[in-house]
C-alpha positions in Angstrom: 0.0 0.3 0.4 1.4 3.7 -0.9 0.4 6.9 0.9 0.2 10.0 -1.0 -0.3 13.5 0.5 -2.9 15.4 -1.5 -0.9 17.0 -3.9 1.1 14.0 -4.8 -2.3 12.5 -5.8 -3.3 15.1 -7.9 0.1 15.0 -9.9 -0.3 11.5 -10.3 -4.1 11.7 -11.4 -2.8 14.5 -13.7 0.1 12.0 -15.5 -2.3 9.2 -16.1 -5.0 11.7 -17.6 -2.5 13.3 -20.0 -1.9 10.0 -21.4 -5.7 9.9 -22.7 -6.7 13.4 -23.3 -4.6 15.3 -26.1 -3.0 18.8 -25.2 -5.0 21.8 -25.1 -8.5 20.1 -24.8 -10.2 21.4 -21.6 -12.6 18.9 -20.0 -14.0 21.1 -17.7 -15.1 23.5 -20.3 -16.6 20.5 -22.5 -18.2 19.4 -19.1 -19.9 22.9 -18.3 -21.2 23.1 -22.0 -22.9 19.7 -21.6 -24.2 20.2 -18.4 -25.7 23.8 -19.4 -27.2 21.6 -22.6 -28.6 19.2 -20.3 -29.7 21.9 -18.0 -32.0 23.6 -21.2 -33.2 20.1 -22.2 -34.6 19.5 -18.8 -35.9 23.2 -18.8 -38.1 22.7 -22.0 -39.5 19.3 -20.5 -37.4 16.8 -22.9 -34.6 14.5 -21.7 
């Protein structure tokens, strides 16, 4: 078992994700855009 500080855990997770996410891609922005679309559909009654 290995223990990591919170900072180490974040850096480790970022390094793992870098393998799968292309440079310059903003997952947070994609998530926010997707969530706004879902909210708009919910407001209009469609799911």
